[in-house]
C-alpha positions in Angstrom: -41.7 -39.1 -54.9 -40.2 -41.1 -51.9 -40.1 -44.7 -52.3 -40.3 -47.6 -49.4 -38.4 -50.8 -49.7 -39.7 -52.9 -47.5 -38.5 -56.6 -46.3 -40.7 -58.7 -44.0 -38.2 -61.0 -42.1 -39.1 -64.2 -40.2 -36.4 -65.6 -38.6 -33.9 -65.0 -41.9 -31.2 -63.7 -40.3 -28.8 -65.5 -42.5 -30.5 -63.8 -45.7 -30.4 -60.4 -44.1 -26.6 -60.7 -43.7 -26.3 -62.3 -47.5 -28.3 -59.7 -48.9 -29.0 -56.4 -47.3 -25.2 -55.4 -48.0 -25.6 -55.8 -52.0 -29.4 -53.7 -51.9 -27.6 -51.3 -50.0 -24.7 -50.6 -52.3 -26.7 -50.8 -55.4 -29.9 -48.8 -54.0 -28.0 -45.1 -53.8 -30.8 -42.5 -53.5 -31.7 -39.9 -50.7 -35.6 -40.3 -52.0 -35.4 -44.3 -50.6 -35.8 -45.6 -47.5 -35.1 -50.0 -46.8 -37.3 -51.1 -43.8 -37.0 -54.2 -42.1 -40.3 -55.3 -41.0 -39.6 -57.9 -38.2 -42.9 -60.6 -38.0 -42.1 -61.8 -34.6 -38.5 -63.5 -35.1 -37.0 -65.6 -32.5 -33.0 -65.9 -34.0 -30.6 -63.4 -34.0 -32.0 -61.0 -36.7 -32.9 -58.1 -34.8 -29.2 -58.1 -32.9 -28.1 -58.5 -36.6 -29.9 -55.3 -37.8 -28.7 -52.9 -35.1 -25.3 -54.1 -34.9 -24.4 -53.9 -39.2 -27.2 -52.3 -40.2 -28.4 -49.1 -38.3 -29.1 -47.1 -41.1 -32.2 -49.9 -42.2 -35.9 -48.8 -40.9 -36.8 -51.3 -38.1 -40.2 -52.1 -37.7 -41.4 -54.4 -35.0 -44.4 -56.3 -35.4 -45.8 -59.0 -31.9 -46.1 -62.3 -33.9 -45.6 -64.0 -36.9 -48.6 -62.9 -38.9 -48.1 -64.5 -42.2 -46.5 -62.4 -45.6 -50.4 -61.1 -46.1 -51.3 -59.3 -42.8 -47.3 -58.9 -41.8 -46.7 -56.9 -44.7 -50.1 -54.8 -44.4 -49.1 -54.2 -40.6 -45.4 -53.1 -41.6 -46.8 -50.5 -45.2 -49.6 -49.2 -42.8 -47.3 -47.9 -40.9 -45.0 -45.6 -43.9 -45.2 -43.2 -45.5 -44.1 -43.2 -49.5 -45.4 -42.9 -52.6 -44.4 -46.1 -54.0 -43.9 -49.2 -51.8 -41.4 -52.2 -53.1 -42.7 -55.2 -51.7 -38.8 -57.1 -51.3 -38.3 -60.8 -50.4 -35.5 -61.5 -47.9 -33.6 -64.0 -50.2 -33.8 -61.3 -52.9 -30.1 -60.2 -55.0 -30.2 -57.3 -56.5 -28.2 -56.0 -59.0 -26.4 -52.7 -60.5 -29.6 -50.4 -61.6 -32.3 -52.6 -60.5 -34.7 -50.2 -59.2 -34.8 -47.0 -61.3 -36.2 -48.7 -64.4 -39.1 -50.0 -62.1 -39.6 -46.6 -61.2 -39.2 -45.0 -64.1 -41.6 -47.0 -65.8 -44.9 -45.9 -63.4 -43.5 -42.7 -63.2 -44.0 -42.4 -67.0 -47.6 -44.5 -67.2 -49.8 -43.5 -64.5 -52.1 -46.3 -65.8 -49.7 -48.8 -64.4 -50.4 -49.7 -60.5 -47.9 -52.3 -60.0 -44.9 -54.1 -61.7 -42.2 -56.2 -61.6 -38.2 -57.0 -62.4 -37.3 -60.1 -64.4 -36.7 -62.7 -61.6 -34.0 -65.1 -62.2 -33.0 -68.0 -59.9 -30.3 -67.0 -57.3 -29.0 -71.0 -57.4 -29.2 -71.7 -61.5 -28.4 -68.3 -62.9 -28.7 -68.7 -66.4 -32.6 -69.7 -65.8 -36.1 -67.9 -64.5 -37.0 -68.6 -61.1 -40.2 -69.9 -60.2 -41.8 -67.3 -58.3 -42.7 -64.6 -61.0 -39.8 -65.2 -63.7 -40.3 -62.4 -66.6 -45.0 -62.3 -65.4 -47.4 -63.9 -64.0 -50.4 -65.2 -65.9 -53.4 -68.0 -65.1 -55.5 -70.0 -66.6 -58.5 -71.1 -66.9 -59.0 -73.0 -64.7 -56.8 -70.6 -62.3 -53.7 -72.4 -61.8 -50.7 -69.9 -62.4 -47.7 -69.5 -64.7 -45.2 -67.1 -66.1 -42.8 -65.8 -69.2 -40.4 -68.5 -68.4 -41.7 -71.1 -66.4 -44.7 -73.3 -66.4 -45.8 -75.6 -63.2 -42.3 -76.8 -62.5 -40.4 -75.9 -65.4 -37.8 -73.5 -65.5 -36.9 -71.6 -68.9 -33.2 -70.5 -69.9 -33.4 -67.1 -70.0 -32.2 -66.2 -73.4 -33.8 -62.7 -73.8 -36.9 -64.4 -74.9 -38.4 -62.3 -72.8 -36.9 -58.8 -72.7 -39.8 -56.6 -73.5 -41.6 -54.8 -71.6 -45.2 -57.1 -71.3 -48.7 -56.4 -69.2 -49.0 -59.4 -67.4 -51.9 -60.9 -64.7 -50.2 -60.8 -62.1 -46.7 -59.6 -60.1 -44.8 -61.8 -57.9 -44.4 -61.2 -54.4 -40.8 -61.6 -54.3 -40.0 -57.9 -55.8 -43.5 -55.7 -56.2 -43.4 -52.5 -56.7 -46.9 -50.9 -56.1 -47.9 -47.3 -55.9 -48.8 -46.6 -52.4 -52.3 -44.8 -53.1 -53.4 -47.9 -55.1 -52.6 -50.5 -52.8 -54.3 -48.4 -50.0 -57.4 -47.7 -51.4 -58.2 -51.1 -53.2 -57.5 -53.1 -49.6 -53.9 -54.2 -49.9 -53.4 -58.0 -49.2 -56.0 -60.2 -47.9 -54.9 -60.7 -44.1 -56.8 -64.2 -44.8 -54.4 -65.8 -47.2 -51.8 -65.5 -44.9 -49.2 -66.5 -47.0 -49.1 -67.6 -50.8 -50.8 -66.0 -54.0 -51.9 -63.2 -51.8 -50.2 -61.3 -54.5 -52.1 -63.0 -57.6 -55.4 -62.3 -55.6 -54.4 -58.8 -55.1 -53.4 -57.5 -58.6 -56.8 -59.8 -59.9 -58.6 -57.2 -58.2 -56.2 -54.5 -59.7 -56.9 -56.0 -63.5 -60.8 -56.2 -62.7 -61.1 -52.1 -62.0 -59.3 -51.1 -65.0 -55.4 -51.2 -64.1 -52.4 -52.2 -66.0 -49.4 -54.6 -64.2 -46.4 -55.1 -66.3 -43.3 -56.8 -66.2 -40.0 -54.8 -66.8 -37.2 -56.9 -67.9 -34.5 -53.9 -68.3 -34.5 -54.5 -64.0 -33.6 -58.0 -62.6 -32.9 -59.4 -59.7 -31.8 -63.5 -58.3 -34.1 -65.2 -56.2 -33.0 -68.1 -53.9 -36.8 -68.9 -53.4 -38.2 -71.1 -50.7 -36.8 -69.3 -47.6 -40.0 -70.0 -45.6 -40.9 -72.9 -46.9 -39.4 -75.4 -48.9 -41.4 -76.1 -52.5 -42.5 -79.6 -51.1 -43.5 -79.0 -47.7 -47.0 -79.8 -46.8 -47.8 -76.4 -45.5 -47.0 -74.5 -48.3 -49.1 -77.4 -50.6 -52.1 -76.4 -47.9 -51.6 -72.7 -48.4 -51.5 -72.9 -52.2 -54.4 -75.6 -52.5 -56.4 -73.3 -50.2 -55.1 -69.3 -51.3 -56.0 -71.0 -54.6 -59.7 -72.0 -54.4 -60.3 -68.6 -52.2 -58.9 -66.6 -55.5 -61.1 -68.2 -57.4 -64.4 -67.6 -55.1 -63.2 -64.3 -54.9 -63.3 -63.0 -58.1 -64.5 -65.0 -60.7 -67.1 -63.6 -62.4 -70.5 -65.5 -62.0 -71.0 -67.7 -65.1 -67.5 -69.0 -65.0 -67.6 -69.6 -61.1 -69.6 -73.2 -60.7 -67.7 -74.2 -63.6 -64.3 -73.4 -63.0 -64.6 -75.1 -59.1 -66.9 -78.2 -60.5 -63.5 -78.8 -62.8 -61.2 -77.8 -59.7 -63.0 -80.4 -57.8 -61.7 -83.5 -60.1 -58.3 -81.6 -60.7 -57.5 -81.4 -57.1 -58.3 -84.5 -56.1 -56.4 -86.0 -58.9 -53.4 -83.8 -57.8 -53.6 -85.5 -54.0 -53.7 -88.6 -55.8 -50.4 -88.0 -57.5 -48.6 -86.9 -54.3 -49.9 -90.2 -52.4 -48.6 -92.7 -55.3 -45.4 -90.8 -55.4 -44.6 -91.1 -51.6 -45.7 -87.9 -50.9 -48.6 -88.6 -48.3 -48.1 -85.7 -46.3 -49.0 -83.4 -49.2 -51.7 -85.6 -50.4 -53.7 -85.5 -47.5 -52.6 -81.3 -47.3 -54.9 -81.4 -50.7 -57.9 -82.5 -48.5 -57.2 -80.5 -45.6 -57.3 -77.4 -47.9 -60.7 -78.2 -49.5 -62.2 -79.0 -46.5 -60.9 -75.3 -44.8 -61.9 -74.1 -48.5 -65.6 -74.7 -47.3 -65.2 -73.3 -44.2 -64.0 -70.4 -44.9 -66.4 -70.0 -47.9 -69.6 -67.5 -45.6 -66.8 -65.4 -44.2 -65.7 -64.8 -48.2 -69.1 -64.0 -49.3 -69.0 -60.0 -48.4 -65.3 -60.0 -50.0 -67.0 -61.7 -53.2 -70.2 -59.4 -53.4 -67.2 -56.4 -53.1 -65.2 -57.2 -55.8 -67.9 -58.0 -58.2 -69.3 -54.3 -57.5 -65.9 -53.1 -58.2 -65.4 -54.9 -61.5 -65.0 -52.7 -64.6 -63.4 -55.1 -66.9 -64.6 -59.0 -66.7 -62.7 -60.3 -69.9 -58.9 -59.7 -68.8 -57.1 -60.6 -71.8 -54.1 -61.8 -69.7 -56.3 -64.7 -68.2 -55.2 -67.9 -70.7 -58.7 -69.2 -72.2 -56.7 -73.1 -72.4 -55.4 -75.4 -69.5 -51.9 -75.2 -68.7 -52.4 -78.8 -67.0 -53.6 -80.6 -69.6 -51.1 -78.6 -72.6 -48.1 -79.9 -69.9 -49.2 -83.2 -69.1 -51.3 -84.3 -72.5 -49.6 -82.0 -74.9 -46.3 -81.7 -73.6 -46.4 -77.7 -73.9 -43.8 -76.6 -71.1 -42.9 -73.2 -72.4 -44.8 -70.1 -72.0 -44.8 -70.2 -75.8 -46.2 -72.9 -76.1 -49.0 -72.4 -74.1 -49.4 -68.8 -75.8 -49.9 -70.5 -79.4 
């Protein structure tokens, strides 16, 4: 079974120098190839790859297509049984890949999986982007085993069992190539952020399983392209979250959820403003405006999703609001929100 580890790089020469040697050391198999798909970098990424990592296969993209389309274009050029989508700012550990591939090989109903994602800077704690597997609440807000909103838990082994999840992080996502291609890959229109949640929602509604396999662990820097508080990140997160709700929600839930999100989003914008982040507040307004502009082009995507849905009630979607639990009830852990 052939596996392709694919790193999408955009001006990340420093991360390639730091983390590719570790990846190379801990990924030793004749059935595994390492690719770097360069998204039109203008730094010395290609020089670094050519000088120090000649065994790495390079795919050249002529401009920055973003995470979603960049990966779609890169993976279309690769023949493999499994794709490993790996951020350039991830440090892998000894034996990291075997549990992930082994679980997929033993469970044909599982389409994708992720390892345990720990923080590179605070190695005792989970990392924001994925932690020990992702979920969403009734209003579409993502949270994880090990992370609720901005609060990450210490890893004490409390999530060391394999668990079905709603979404697996794009920081380190192992997916069957056949499934990725059959179900349409990432949505190019997302550009970056939440495209993996959109893909996973599509897979879950079509009857596939997605799991976290915590016997594998990696360390993630996070915010390698955009800092967590960058207005551009705020814009993409809010816009794309609305888009994935529109694309995937069952008809009877669509209007009530979007109605409530109208108020929740403007409340978030107000919070940004009063906490001294006016550009982030502006980004929320722009996200909602652009969401409305994009609706007409997403009607066909929504129609296709609803037609192909075989599982309407997905158990990994929480029937409560993590926002209300967090701010009104002080529930800031996964366990507290699962009770």
